[in-house]
DODRENVEX-714927 format. One record per residue (C-alpha): residue number from 1; residue in one letter; chain; z, y, x. Coordinates in steps of 0.5 Angstrom, whole numbers, plus 500, padded with zeros to 3 digits. Layout:
% residues N
(NUM,'A','A',(Z,Y,X))
...
This chain:
% residues 524
(1,'M','A',(200,677,696))
(2,'K','A',(199,683,692))
(3,'L','A',(199,683,685))
(4,'F','A',(196,689,681))
(5,'T','A',(202,693,678))
(6,'T','A',(197,695,672))
(7,'R','A',(199,693,665))
(8,'I','A',(194,690,662))
(9,'A','A',(193,688,655))
(10,'A','A',(188,680,654))
(11,'G','A',(185,679,647))
(12,'L','A',(183,671,647))
(13,'M','A',(180,666,642))
(14,'V','A',(187,666,638))
(15,'G','A',(186,673,635))
(16,'A','A',(191,679,638))
(17,'L','A',(195,676,643))
(18,'L','A',(202,680,646))
(19,'T','A',(204,681,653))
(20,'G','A',(211,679,655))
(21,'C','A',(215,684,662))
(22,'S','A',(220,682,667))
(23,'T','A',(224,686,671))
(24,'T','A',(229,684,676))
(25,'N','A',(233,690,680))
(26,'T','A',(232,690,688))
(27,'V','A',(238,693,694))
(28,'P','A',(235,695,701))
(29,'E','A',(236,689,705))
(30,'E','A',(239,693,710))
(31,'N','A',(245,692,705))
(32,'N','A',(244,684,705))
(33,'E','A',(251,683,709))
(34,'V','A',(254,688,704))
(35,'A','A',(250,685,698))
(36,'R','A',(252,678,700))
(37,'E','A',(260,679,699))
(38,'A','A',(259,683,693))
(39,'T','A',(256,676,690))
(40,'P','A',(260,672,686))
(41,'A','A',(259,665,688))
(42,'P','A',(254,662,682))
(43,'K','A',(257,658,676))
(44,'P','A',(254,651,675))
(45,'A','A',(248,652,670))
(46,'P','A',(248,651,664))
(47,'K','A',(243,647,660))
(48,'S','A',(238,649,656))
(49,'S','A',(240,651,649))
(50,'N','A',(237,652,642))
(51,'A','A',(243,654,638))
(52,'W','A',(239,661,634))
(53,'G','A',(234,655,633))
(54,'Y','A',(228,655,638))
(55,'Y','A',(228,652,646))
(56,'S','A',(232,656,651))
(57,'P','A',(233,655,657))
(58,'R','A',(238,653,661))
(59,'L','A',(241,659,665))
(60,'G','A',(244,660,673))
(61,'A','A',(250,664,673))
(62,'D','A',(245,671,678))
(63,'E','A',(239,669,671))
(64,'S','A',(237,673,665))
(65,'A','A',(231,671,661))
(66,'A','A',(226,674,657))
(67,'R','A',(223,671,651))
(68,'M','A',(216,672,645))
(69,'A','A',(213,669,641))
(70,'F','A',(205,668,640))
(71,'P','A',(202,670,637))
(72,'T','A',(206,675,632))
(73,'G','A',(213,676,635))
(74,'D','A',(216,673,631))
(75,'P','A',(218,664,632))
(76,'K','A',(218,663,625))
(77,'T','A',(209,665,624))
(78,'S','A',(208,664,632))
(79,'A','A',(205,657,636))
(80,'L','A',(207,659,642))
(81,'L','A',(214,661,645))
(82,'V','A',(214,663,652))
(83,'H','A',(221,664,656))
(84,'Q','A',(222,669,663))
(85,'V','A',(227,667,667))
(86,'M','A',(229,672,673))
(87,'P','A',(234,673,677))
(88,'N','A',(238,680,675))
(89,'Q','A',(238,682,683))
(90,'V','A',(234,680,689))
(91,'R','A',(233,682,695))
(92,'K','A',(228,687,699))
(93,'G','A',(223,682,703))
(94,'Q','A',(227,676,701))
(95,'D','A',(223,671,696))
(96,'F','A',(226,668,691))
(97,'D','A',(224,663,684))
(98,'F','A',(224,666,678))
(99,'S','A',(218,662,672))
(100,'Y','A',(216,661,665))
(101,'H','A',(219,656,660))
(102,'I','A',(212,655,653))
(103,'T','A',(214,652,648))
(104,'N','A',(210,649,643))
(105,'L','A',(213,651,636))
(106,'T','A',(209,647,631))
(107,'N','A',(209,640,629))
(108,'A','A',(201,639,631))
(109,'D','A',(197,639,637))
(110,'M','A',(197,645,641))
(111,'Q','A',(190,645,646))
(112,'N','A',(188,648,651))
(113,'V','A',(194,653,653))
(114,'M','A',(193,658,658))
(115,'V','A',(198,662,662))
(116,'M','A',(196,668,665))
(117,'M','A',(200,673,669))
(118,'N','A',(197,680,668))
(119,'S','A',(200,686,672))
(120,'S','A',(206,685,677))
(121,'S','A',(210,691,679))
(122,'N','A',(213,691,687))
(123,'L','A',(212,683,686))
(124,'D','A',(208,679,690))
(125,'V','A',(207,670,689))
(126,'S','A',(206,667,694))
(127,'A','A',(207,659,690))
(128,'S','A',(207,657,684))
(129,'S','A',(207,649,681))
(130,'P','A',(203,648,678))
(131,'S','A',(198,652,682))
(132,'G','A',(195,658,679))
(133,'A','A',(188,661,679))
(134,'M','A',(186,669,682))
(135,'S','A',(181,672,678))
(136,'D','A',(179,679,680))
(137,'G','A',(187,681,682))
(138,'S','A',(190,677,677))
(139,'M','A',(193,668,676))
(140,'S','A',(192,664,670))
(141,'W','A',(195,657,669))
(142,'A','A',(190,653,665))
(143,'M','A',(197,648,662))
(144,'G','A',(192,643,658))
(145,'D','A',(195,641,651))
(146,'F','A',(202,641,648))
(147,'G','A',(204,637,644))
(148,'P','A',(209,638,638))
(149,'G','A',(215,641,640))
(150,'Q','A',(213,640,647))
(151,'T','A',(216,644,653))
(152,'K','A',(212,646,660))
(153,'V','A',(215,649,666))
(154,'I','A',(211,654,671))
(155,'T','A',(215,655,678))
(156,'L','A',(214,662,682))
(157,'T','A',(216,663,688))
(158,'G','A',(216,671,690))
(159,'A','A',(219,677,695))
(160,'A','A',(219,685,693))
(161,'G','A',(217,690,698))
(162,'E','A',(221,695,696))
(163,'V','A',(227,698,693))
(164,'G','A',(227,699,686))
(165,'I','A',(224,695,681))
(166,'A','A',(220,689,680))
(167,'S','A',(216,687,675))
(168,'D','A',(211,682,672))
(169,'C','A',(207,682,665))
(170,'I','A',(205,675,663))
(171,'T','A',(201,672,656))
(172,'V','A',(198,667,654))
(173,'S','A',(193,663,649))
(174,'Y','A',(190,657,646))
(175,'N','A',(183,654,644))
(176,'N','A',(186,648,640))
(177,'F','A',(179,645,636))
(178,'L','A',(177,640,629))
(179,'C','A',(174,635,633))
(180,'A','A',(171,629,629))
(181,'T','A',(168,623,632))
(182,'V','A',(163,617,630))
(183,'N','A',(163,610,634))
(184,'V','A',(156,610,637))
(185,'V','A',(154,602,636))
(186,'E','A',(147,599,640))
(187,'P','A',(146,592,637))
(188,'A','A',(142,587,640))
(189,'L','A',(139,579,639))
(190,'A','A',(139,574,644))
(191,'L','A',(135,567,643))
(192,'T','A',(136,561,646))
(193,'K','A',(131,554,644))
(194,'T','A',(132,547,646))
(195,'A','A',(129,542,645))
(196,'T','A',(130,534,646))
(197,'A','A',(125,534,652))
(198,'Q','A',(122,526,651))
(199,'A','A',(123,521,646))
(200,'L','A',(119,515,642))
(201,'K','A',(115,517,636))
(202,'C','A',(120,514,631))
(203,'D','A',(126,517,634))
(204,'E','A',(129,525,631))
(205,'I','A',(128,530,635))
(206,'V','A',(132,535,635))
(207,'L','A',(132,543,636))
(208,'R','A',(138,547,637))
(209,'Y','A',(137,555,637))
(210,'V','A',(142,559,638))
(211,'V','A',(142,568,636))
(212,'T','A',(148,572,640))
(213,'N','A',(149,579,638))
(214,'S','A',(150,581,645))
(215,'G','A',(151,588,644))
(216,'S','A',(156,593,639))
(217,'G','A',(156,594,632))
(218,'E','A',(154,589,627))
(219,'A','A',(146,585,627))
(220,'T','A',(146,585,620))
(221,'N','A',(139,581,616))
(222,'V','A',(139,576,622))
(223,'S','A',(135,570,621))
(224,'I','A',(130,566,627))
(225,'K','A',(124,563,625))
(226,'D','A',(120,557,629))
(227,'N','A',(114,555,627))
(228,'L','A',(114,547,629))
(229,'P','A',(106,545,633))
(230,'N','A',(102,541,629))
(231,'G','A',(105,533,630))
(232,'L','A',(112,535,628))
(233,'A','A',(115,536,622))
(234,'M','A',(121,537,618))
(235,'S','A',(124,532,613))
(236,'N','A',(121,535,608))
(237,'G','A',(114,536,612))
(238,'T','A',(113,543,613))
(239,'R','A',(113,547,620))
(240,'A','A',(116,553,618))
(241,'V','A',(123,553,621))
(242,'N','A',(127,559,617))
(243,'I','A',(134,560,618))
(244,'P','A',(137,566,615))
(245,'V','A',(143,567,619))
(246,'G','A',(147,574,614))
(247,'T','A',(151,579,619))
(248,'L','A',(153,577,627))
(249,'A','A',(158,582,630))
(250,'A','A',(159,584,636))
(251,'G','A',(160,578,641))
(252,'E','A',(159,574,635))
(253,'S','A',(155,568,636))
(254,'K','A',(152,563,632))
(255,'A','A',(149,555,633))
(256,'F','A',(144,553,628))
(257,'E','A',(140,545,628))
(258,'V','A',(134,543,626))
(259,'R','A',(131,535,626))
(260,'A','A',(124,534,626))
(261,'M','A',(119,528,625))
(262,'A','A',(113,526,631))
(263,'S','A',(108,523,627))
(264,'S','A',(103,522,633))
(265,'T','A',(105,522,640))
(266,'G','A',(103,527,646))
(267,'T','A',(107,534,648))
(268,'F','A',(110,538,643))
(269,'E','A',(110,546,644))
(270,'S','A',(113,552,641))
(271,'P','A',(117,558,642))
(272,'A','A',(122,561,636))
(273,'M','A',(124,568,635))
(274,'A','A',(131,572,631))
(275,'A','A',(129,578,628))
(276,'A','A',(136,583,626))
(277,'D','A',(135,590,621))
(278,'G','A',(131,595,627))
(279,'L','A',(132,589,632))
(280,'E','A',(128,582,635))
(281,'A','A',(128,578,640))
(282,'S','A',(124,571,643))
(283,'A','A',(126,565,646))
(284,'S','A',(122,561,651))
(285,'K','A',(117,556,649))
(286,'T','A',(121,548,649))
(287,'T','A',(117,542,650))
(288,'T','A',(118,535,648))
(289,'V','A',(115,529,651))
(290,'I','A',(113,523,645))
(291,'T','A',(110,517,647))
(292,'A','A',(111,510,644))
(293,'P','A',(110,503,644))
(294,'E','A',(104,499,642))
(295,'M','A',(104,492,642))
(296,'A','A',(099,486,642))
(297,'V','A',(100,479,641))
(298,'A','A',(095,473,644))
(299,'V','A',(095,465,644))
(300,'E','A',(090,461,646))
(301,'C','A',(090,453,644))
(302,'S','A',(086,447,644))
(303,'E','A',(079,447,641))
(304,'D','A',(081,440,639))
(305,'Q','A',(085,434,641))
(306,'F','A',(086,427,640))
(307,'L','A',(091,424,635))
(308,'G','A',(096,422,638))
(309,'R','A',(097,427,643))
(310,'N','A',(100,434,644))
(311,'F','A',(098,439,644))
(312,'T','A',(100,447,646))
(313,'Y','A',(100,453,644))
(314,'N','A',(100,460,650))
(315,'Y','A',(103,466,647))
(316,'S','A',(104,473,651))
(317,'L','A',(107,480,648))
(318,'T','A',(104,486,651))
(319,'N','A',(107,493,651))
(320,'D','A',(100,497,651))
(321,'G','A',(103,503,650))
(322,'D','A',(106,509,654))
(323,'G','A',(113,508,651))
(324,'V','A',(119,503,651))
(325,'A','A',(119,497,647))
(326,'N','A',(126,496,644))
(327,'S','A',(128,490,641))
(328,'S','A',(121,487,643))
(329,'T','A',(122,480,640))
(330,'A','A',(116,473,637))
(331,'S','A',(115,469,633))
(332,'A','A',(110,463,633))
(333,'S','A',(109,460,627))
(334,'I','A',(110,451,627))
(335,'P','A',(103,448,625))
(336,'A','A',(106,444,618))
(337,'G','A',(105,437,620))
(338,'T','A',(107,438,627))
(339,'S','A',(114,438,631))
(340,'V','A',(116,441,636))
(341,'V','A',(116,437,643))
(342,'R','A',(119,444,647))
(343,'T','A',(118,451,649))
(344,'S','A',(119,455,655))
(345,'A','A',(125,458,655))
(346,'G','A',(127,462,651))
(347,'G','A',(125,459,645))
(348,'R','A',(129,458,640))
(349,'V','A',(127,454,633))
(350,'V','A',(129,458,626))
(351,'G','A',(126,455,621))
(352,'S','A',(119,454,621))
(353,'N','A',(118,459,627))
(354,'V','A',(121,459,635))
(355,'V','A',(124,466,636))
(356,'W','A',(123,469,643))
(357,'D','A',(127,476,644))
(358,'F','A',(125,480,651))
(359,'G','A',(129,485,649))
(360,'A','A',(126,492,652))
(361,'M','A',(119,492,655))
(362,'N','A',(117,498,658))
(363,'A','A',(111,501,658))
(364,'G','A',(105,496,662))
(365,'A','A',(110,490,661))
(366,'A','A',(108,483,659))
(367,'K','A',(111,476,658))
(368,'N','A',(108,470,657))
(369,'F','A',(111,464,652))
(370,'S','A',(109,457,649))
(371,'M','A',(110,451,644))
(372,'T','A',(107,444,644))
(373,'V','A',(106,440,638))
(374,'A','A',(105,433,636))
(375,'A','A',(101,432,630))
(376,'S','A',(103,425,626))
(377,'N','A',(095,426,623))
(378,'I','A',(089,428,624))
(379,'G','A',(086,436,622))
(380,'R','A',(087,442,623))
(381,'Y','A',(093,446,626))
(382,'T','A',(094,453,626))
(383,'S','A',(100,457,629))
(384,'T','A',(100,464,629))
(385,'V','A',(105,469,633))
(386,'T','A',(108,475,631))
(387,'G','A',(109,480,635))
(388,'N','A',(115,486,634))
(389,'A','A',(118,492,637))
(390,'S','A',(123,498,635))
(391,'C','A',(118,504,634))
(392,'A','A',(112,500,634))
(393,'D','A',(107,496,629))
(394,'S','A',(107,489,628))
(395,'V','A',(102,485,631))
(396,'S','A',(099,478,629))
(397,'E','A',(093,473,632))
(398,'S','A',(093,466,630))
(399,'C','A',(090,459,635))
(400,'T','A',(087,453,631))
(401,'T','A',(087,446,634))
(402,'E','A',(083,440,631))
(403,'V','A',(086,434,631))
(404,'K','A',(081,428,632))
(405,'G','A',(082,419,630))
(406,'I','A',(078,415,635))
(407,'P','A',(075,410,631))
(408,'A','A',(077,403,636))
(409,'I','A',(072,397,632))
(410,'L','A',(074,391,633))
(411,'L','A',(069,385,633))
(412,'E','A',(072,378,633))
(413,'V','A',(067,371,630))
(414,'V','A',(069,365,629))
(415,'D','A',(067,358,627))
(416,'I','A',(070,356,622))
(417,'T','A',(068,349,624))
(418,'D','A',(068,346,631))
(419,'P','A',(064,341,633))
(420,'V','A',(060,341,628))
(421,'E','A',(055,333,627))
(422,'V','A',(048,334,627))
(423,'G','A',(047,335,620))
(424,'Q','A',(053,338,619))
(425,'E','A',(054,346,616))
(426,'T','A',(059,351,619))
(427,'T','A',(060,358,618))
(428,'Y','A',(061,363,623))
(429,'V','A',(067,369,620))
(430,'I','A',(064,376,623))
(431,'T','A',(070,380,622))
(432,'V','A',(071,387,624))
(433,'T','A',(077,392,625))
(434,'N','A',(078,399,627))
(435,'Q','A',(083,400,630))
(436,'G','A',(083,406,631))
(437,'T','A',(085,413,629))
(438,'A','A',(078,415,625))
(439,'A','A',(074,413,621))
(440,'D','A',(067,409,623))
(441,'T','A',(061,408,619))
(442,'N','A',(055,404,618))
(443,'I','A',(058,398,622))
(444,'R','A',(051,394,621))
(445,'I','A',(051,387,623))
(446,'V','A',(046,382,627))
(447,'G','A',(047,375,627))
(448,'T','A',(043,370,632))
(449,'L','A',(043,363,632))
(450,'P','A',(041,357,638))
(451,'A','A',(035,354,637))
(452,'E','A',(040,348,635))
(453,'Q','A',(042,351,628))
(454,'S','A',(039,353,622))
(455,'F','A',(040,359,617))
(456,'V','A',(043,356,611))
(457,'S','A',(046,363,608))
(458,'A','A',(049,369,608))
(459,'S','A',(055,373,605))
(460,'G','A',(060,379,606))
(461,'A','A',(062,386,605))
(462,'T','A',(054,388,605))
(463,'T','A',(048,383,604))
(464,'G','A',(044,379,609))
(465,'S','A',(038,377,610))
(466,'A','A',(035,372,615))
(467,'A','A',(029,372,618))
(468,'G','A',(028,367,623))
(469,'K','A',(034,366,627))
(470,'T','A',(036,373,626))
(471,'V','A',(041,375,621))
(472,'T','A',(041,382,618))
(473,'F','A',(047,385,614))
(474,'A','A',(046,392,612))
(475,'P','A',(050,398,614))
(476,'S','A',(057,398,611))
(477,'G','A',(060,405,608))
(478,'S','A',(066,409,612))
(479,'L','A',(072,404,615))
(480,'A','A',(079,407,615))
(481,'P','A',(083,406,621))
(482,'G','A',(086,400,620))
(483,'A','A',(082,398,616))
(484,'Q','A',(078,391,617))
(485,'I','A',(070,388,613))
(486,'S','A',(069,382,614))
(487,'W','A',(062,378,612))
(488,'R','A',(059,370,613))
(489,'I','A',(053,366,615))
(490,'T','A',(053,358,613))
(491,'V','A',(048,354,619))
(492,'R','A',(046,348,620))
(493,'A','A',(046,343,626))
(494,'E','A',(040,340,627))
(495,'S','A',(040,338,634))
(496,'E','A',(046,336,640))
(497,'A','A',(047,341,643))
(498,'D','A',(053,346,647))
(499,'S','A',(051,352,642))
(500,'R','A',(051,359,643))
(501,'F','A',(052,364,636))
(502,'R','A',(051,370,638))
(503,'V','A',(054,377,634))
(504,'E','A',(051,385,636))
(505,'M','A',(055,390,633))
(506,'T','A',(053,398,633))
(507,'S','A',(055,404,628))
(508,'A','A',(055,411,628))
(509,'R','A',(060,412,633))
(510,'L','A',(059,408,638))
(511,'G','A',(054,409,642))
(512,'D','A',(052,402,645))
(513,'P','A',(052,395,641))
(514,'V','A',(057,391,642))
(515,'I','A',(056,384,643))
(516,'E','A',(060,377,641))
(517,'T','A',(059,370,642))
(518,'E','A',(062,364,639))
(519,'A','A',(060,357,643))
(520,'T','A',(061,351,638))
(521,'N','A',(059,344,640))
(522,'L','A',(055,339,637))
(523,'Y','A',(054,332,637))
(524,'E','A',(051,326,634))
């Protein structure tokens, strides 16, 4: 490569630049052997020196260096110091090495340093490290940035084509920039919302919000808003969720929980949004299904029962709602004046009630149970059953059984004197006893004398009157269970006979008359 030998003065970005040149002697190629013999043995290359206060390259035994400070020529006022290290003598046509040493003289970074070979004479450069760039017959090296006091070296290989002098001239430049930077950020909001998927009406619904700054830089004045659907409200009664978050750093997340209650059953949905200065984000709507148990009770019993017989109340408890009924129970009152004979499985007497525990009852589930009691007296006996469960209203139903008595009227007729001599008297005692459990009333007694007898007198619980052979007593009032009343009819024996005295009894409760006869022997 043949370089221009014309000397060029170059002006770069940092003022006027100086140019440094170096030369070396060349000897004829045909005297190589003589020259080789005349060349002294190389000496060890000395270390670089800065004895004069600045950097100096290490030189070999047959090397010399030229230096120049750029741009003023004075190292004290210059930015760059350049050394050109060349051999003192080379042979014509033979490759030789030479180098450029560039040093930053300042205590600051030196930017965009450029080394340029402006001209050369009798010198062909065949290689360099680092590689240079050719442009319009000149060669340049972009050396990049230099730290304070840093030195970089360009090593070249060249050859001289003629005997005489070989030379090259270089210049350097730098281009410092004052730069300022500012961070460019872009915060971004992301919001997620989750909610209890399914709950009973009496359960708390938990809504969870997570807001994240997924961008760079702070997100300021962040807030979360949600309008709960109709039927959902927070403890303060409002449906408007407004959560001030404040500032979120880049990558930061914050989580918040809100608790609400449902006032009705159904499906509740709502989205949510987050906002910040210049930013918005939304969360997909959540769905919460609210169910509730609804308890119903029923009771069946006999309308009436006779005293002395047991009677049973049959109960049922049903979950007619769409949610599970937890901790379901039923309580049936024991009617006052009765005693419990038996209960269905699981029933236990607690005070004046029988209680059943059924636990969890799914929607549509039903339980049947019963209680049998005995009454000691006639009367009306009512049992009330009450159903309860978690998250359900209490429900009650009642049933009444009337316990009735059975009147049982016993009629007895006894003659006081038997046998009876003709012409003498005897008295028939008529006794009525209520052996039943209910009162009877309007008891009427009618006595009929046989032909052999004649009426003398009548007395007793009610007034009696005679008409021929028939004696009739006025009807009685109420005859309580266990009570007894009596009448007397006195007769005279008129003739000898095996006579029969007949008594007929009727009452309000008797469908047919009761007839009783008493035999009396009449003799002469």
